[in-house]
C-alpha positions as CSV (number, residue, x, y, z in Angstrom):
1,M,50.1,45.5,25.7
2,A,47.7,45.4,27.8
3,S,46.1,42.1,28.5
4,S,42.4,42.3,27.7
5,T,41.3,38.8,29.9
6,P,39.3,41.1,33.0
7,K,41.2,40.5,36.3
8,P,39.8,37.9,39.0
9,R,37.5,39.8,41.0
10,L,37.3,36.7,44.5
11,E,41.3,35.6,42.7
12,N,42.5,33.6,46.4
13,K,39.6,33.9,48.4
14,V,37.7,31.2,50.5
15,V,34.5,30.6,50.8
16,I,31.3,28.4,51.3
17,V,28.2,28.4,49.7
18,T,25.3,27.0,51.4
19,G,22.7,24.4,48.9
20,G,25.1,24.9,45.9
21,A,24.8,20.8,44.7
22,R,21.7,22.5,42.4
23,G,19.9,26.0,41.3
24,I,21.0,29.1,42.4
25,G,23.9,27.8,44.8
26,E,25.1,25.9,41.8
27,C,25.8,29.0,39.2
28,I,27.0,30.8,42.7
29,V,29.3,28.2,42.8
30,R,30.3,27.7,39.6
31,T,30.7,31.8,39.2
32,F,32.9,31.8,41.9
33,V,35.6,29.4,40.9
34,E,35.8,31.7,37.2
35,H,36.4,34.4,39.3
36,G,39.6,33.1,40.8
37,A,38.1,31.7,44.4
38,K,38.1,28.1,46.5
39,V,34.8,26.9,47.0
40,V,33.5,24.6,49.5
41,I,29.7,23.2,48.7
42,A,27.7,22.6,51.6
43,D,24.5,21.1,51.0
44,V,22.8,18.1,51.9
45,R,22.7,16.4,48.2
46,D,26.1,15.0,48.6
47,D,25.5,13.2,44.6
48,L,25.2,16.1,43.1
49,G,27.0,18.5,45.3
50,E,30.1,16.0,44.5
51,L,28.3,15.8,40.6
52,V,29.7,19.6,40.8
53,C,33.1,19.4,41.9
54,K,33.7,17.0,39.8
55,D,33.3,19.0,36.4
56,L,34.9,21.3,37.9
57,G,37.4,19.1,37.7
58,S,40.0,20.4,41.4
59,D,39.8,20.2,44.8
60,E,41.4,22.9,45.3
61,S,38.6,24.9,43.0
62,A,35.8,23.5,44.5
63,H,34.8,20.6,47.8
64,F,31.9,19.1,48.8
65,V,30.8,18.9,52.9
66,H,27.9,17.4,53.6
67,C,26.1,19.7,55.8
68,D,22.3,19.9,57.0
69,V,21.9,23.8,57.9
70,A,19.5,23.7,60.8
71,I,22.0,21.2,62.1
72,E,25.0,23.4,64.0
73,S,26.8,20.9,64.5
74,D,27.2,20.5,60.6
75,I,27.3,24.5,60.4
76,E,30.6,24.3,62.0
77,N,32.0,20.9,60.6
78,V,31.8,23.3,57.7
79,V,33.0,26.3,59.1
80,N,36.0,23.7,60.9
81,T,36.5,21.8,58.1
82,T,37.3,25.0,55.2
83,I,39.3,26.4,57.9
84,A,41.8,22.9,58.1
85,K,41.7,23.4,54.3
86,H,42.5,27.2,53.3
87,G,43.3,28.6,56.7
88,K,39.9,31.3,56.5
89,L,37.7,32.1,55.7
90,D,36.1,35.5,52.8
91,I,32.4,34.6,51.5
92,M,30.0,32.6,53.5
93,V,26.7,32.7,50.9
94,N,24.0,31.1,53.3
95,N,21.7,30.2,50.1
96,A,20.0,26.8,51.6
97,G,16.3,27.2,51.2
98,I,12.9,25.5,51.1
99,V,9.7,26.1,50.3
100,D,6.4,24.6,51.9
101,D,2.8,23.6,50.0
102,P,1.7,26.8,48.3
103,K,-1.4,27.1,51.1
104,L,-1.6,30.6,51.3
105,S,-4.7,30.3,54.0
106,I,-3.2,30.7,57.9
107,L,-6.4,28.7,58.6
108,D,-5.0,25.8,56.5
109,N,-1.2,26.1,57.8
110,E,0.5,23.7,60.0
111,K,3.0,24.6,63.5
112,S,5.1,22.2,62.8
113,D,5.7,22.8,58.4
114,Y,5.9,26.4,59.6
115,E,9.1,24.9,61.9
116,R,10.1,23.2,59.6
117,V,10.7,26.3,57.0
118,I,11.7,28.5,59.5
119,S,14.4,25.8,60.7
120,V,16.0,26.0,57.6
121,N,15.0,29.6,55.9
122,L,15.7,31.5,58.9
123,T,18.0,29.4,62.0
124,G,20.2,28.0,59.4
125,V,20.9,31.4,57.6
126,F,21.0,32.2,61.7
127,L,23.9,29.1,62.6
128,G,25.6,29.9,59.1
129,T,25.9,34.1,59.5
130,K,27.4,32.8,63.7
131,H,30.1,30.7,62.7
132,A,31.1,32.4,59.5
133,A,31.9,35.3,61.9
134,R,33.7,33.2,64.5
135,A,35.6,32.5,61.9
136,M,36.2,36.0,60.4
137,I,36.4,38.4,63.6
138,P,40.1,37.3,63.7
139,N,40.9,38.5,60.4
140,C,39.0,41.7,60.2
141,N,37.9,41.2,56.7
142,G,34.8,39.2,55.6
143,S,31.5,39.0,53.6
144,I,28.0,37.5,54.6
145,I,25.7,36.6,51.8
146,T,22.1,36.2,52.1
147,I,19.9,34.9,49.2
148,A,16.5,36.0,51.0
149,S,13.4,36.6,47.6
150,D,11.3,39.6,46.6
151,A,8.9,37.8,49.9
152,S,11.3,39.6,52.2
153,I,9.6,43.1,50.8
154,T,6.0,42.5,50.2
155,G,2.9,40.7,51.1
156,T,1.5,39.7,47.8
157,G,0.2,36.8,49.2
158,T,1.4,34.5,46.7
159,A,4.2,32.4,48.7
160,S,3.4,30.9,52.0
161,H,3.0,32.3,55.3
162,A,6.5,30.2,56.8
163,Y,8.5,31.2,53.9
164,T,7.2,34.6,53.7
165,S,8.6,35.1,57.6
166,S,12.1,33.4,57.4
167,K,12.7,36.2,54.2
168,H,11.9,38.5,56.4
169,G,13.3,38.2,59.6
170,V,16.3,37.0,57.2
171,V,17.2,41.1,56.0
172,G,16.3,41.3,59.6
173,L,19.1,39.6,61.0
174,A,21.7,40.7,58.1
175,K,21.3,44.6,59.4
176,N,21.8,43.2,63.0
177,A,24.4,41.1,62.3
178,A,26.0,44.2,59.9
179,A,25.7,46.8,62.8
180,E,27.7,44.4,65.4
181,L,30.0,42.9,63.5
182,G,30.9,46.6,60.9
183,K,34.4,46.8,64.1
184,Y,35.7,44.4,62.6
185,Q,35.3,45.6,58.7
186,I,32.8,41.9,58.5
187,R,30.0,43.2,55.6
188,V,26.7,41.6,55.9
189,N,24.2,41.7,53.0
190,C,21.3,40.3,51.4
191,I,20.2,39.5,47.5
192,S,16.2,39.6,47.7
193,P,15.1,37.4,43.9
194,Y,12.3,38.2,41.9
195,V,10.5,34.9,40.6
196,I,13.4,32.5,39.0
197,P,11.7,29.2,36.3
198,T,13.4,26.9,38.2
199,E,11.8,23.3,39.3
200,I,10.4,24.3,42.6
201,A,8.9,27.6,41.4
202,C,7.4,26.5,38.8
203,K,6.1,23.7,40.8
204,F,4.9,26.1,43.2
205,F,3.5,28.6,40.8
206,N,1.8,25.7,38.5
207,I,4.4,26.9,36.0
208,E,4.5,24.5,33.1
209,D,6.4,26.4,29.9
210,T,9.6,28.0,31.9
211,S,10.2,30.7,29.5
212,S,6.4,32.3,30.4
213,A,7.8,33.6,34.0
214,Y,6.0,36.9,34.4
215,S,8.4,39.9,34.3
216,N,8.3,43.5,34.5
217,L,10.9,43.8,32.1
218,K,9.5,43.6,28.8
219,G,12.0,40.7,27.0
220,K,13.8,39.5,29.6
221,I,13.0,36.6,32.5
222,L,15.5,36.7,35.7
223,G,17.3,33.4,35.9
224,P,20.1,32.1,38.5
225,Q,23.2,33.8,36.0
226,D,21.7,36.8,37.3
227,I,21.7,36.2,40.8
228,A,25.0,35.0,41.1
229,N,26.3,38.1,39.2
230,A,24.4,40.0,42.1
231,A,26.8,37.9,44.9
232,L,29.4,37.9,42.6
233,F,29.4,42.1,42.7
234,L,28.6,42.0,47.2
235,A,31.1,39.2,47.6
236,S,34.1,41.3,45.8
237,D,36.3,44.6,46.3
238,D,33.2,46.0,43.9
239,S,31.0,46.3,47.2
240,G,33.6,47.6,49.8
241,Y,31.0,50.3,51.4
242,I,27.7,48.3,51.6
243,S,26.7,46.4,54.3
244,G,23.1,46.2,55.6
245,H,21.3,46.6,52.3
246,N,19.0,44.1,50.5
247,L,19.6,44.2,47.1
248,V,17.0,43.4,45.4
249,V,16.6,41.9,41.4
250,D,13.1,41.9,40.5
251,G,13.3,44.4,37.5
252,G,11.0,45.8,39.1
253,F,8.1,44.1,40.5
254,S,7.9,45.3,43.9
255,V,7.7,48.5,42.7
256,L,4.1,47.8,40.4
257,N,0.9,49.6,41.3
258,P,-1.8,46.9,40.6
259,T,-3.8,49.3,39.9
260,F,-2.8,50.3,37.3
261,G,-3.6,47.9,35.4
262,L,-0.9,46.2,34.2
263,F,-0.3,43.5,36.4
264,T,-3.2,40.1,37.6
265,W,-1.1,37.1,39.4
266,P,-0.8,34.5,37.8
267,N,-1.4,35.8,34.5
268,Y,0.4,38.5,33.2
269,H,1.9,39.1,30.5
270,Q,3.0,41.7,28.3
């Protein structure tokens, strides 16, 4: 009789997840480990990263390396450590990102704040993609995934100029990298989530009740697991011919026409 247990979709795959110590990144780490992957968590939050590894219970399943993605030597060290420990790198998830203060007027934005966000959200992804490619090219195989945002395809006026610029930028970077790296059978894609009611998002959008996050799909709220599931798809062989794609996970929010009167930010409740 055949087993009813589905086969792990990332069995023996080696993965790096930046920003994997909490939030979406942590959910991706746990989902990937559940599907048989060996994951290296790269984050600046040493205590949280170590706790996730301890909870997963095996150094082979999850290993933590301190990493500031805006520092090239840190990214290079994570990739080198992964190769030394596991002998290869199959999947890179560029998840680490930050938000700045919600100053929606460009006149209120400081150059230093803009550059800080760009250094993590865009330059960090560039460095992650660069050094992942360095490890993957000799094996002619790999999947590079960047967590972008719904802000990568819209200009809603609800996110800062720095954040919106960075998320548009990573999509362009992924497309350019996909065009270059296809000859090495390396796929490069993005995932663009809608608002997930994490602690950071609730503070940014001034949401007091996390259950009241705005949704175009009535009765449904986007959560970290939805993004982890999308990442699992793009990391696995199920998406073997998908590259240069920006997978938007927003329940159709980005196709709403506000002139229909269905949506008024930020008090949208169906």
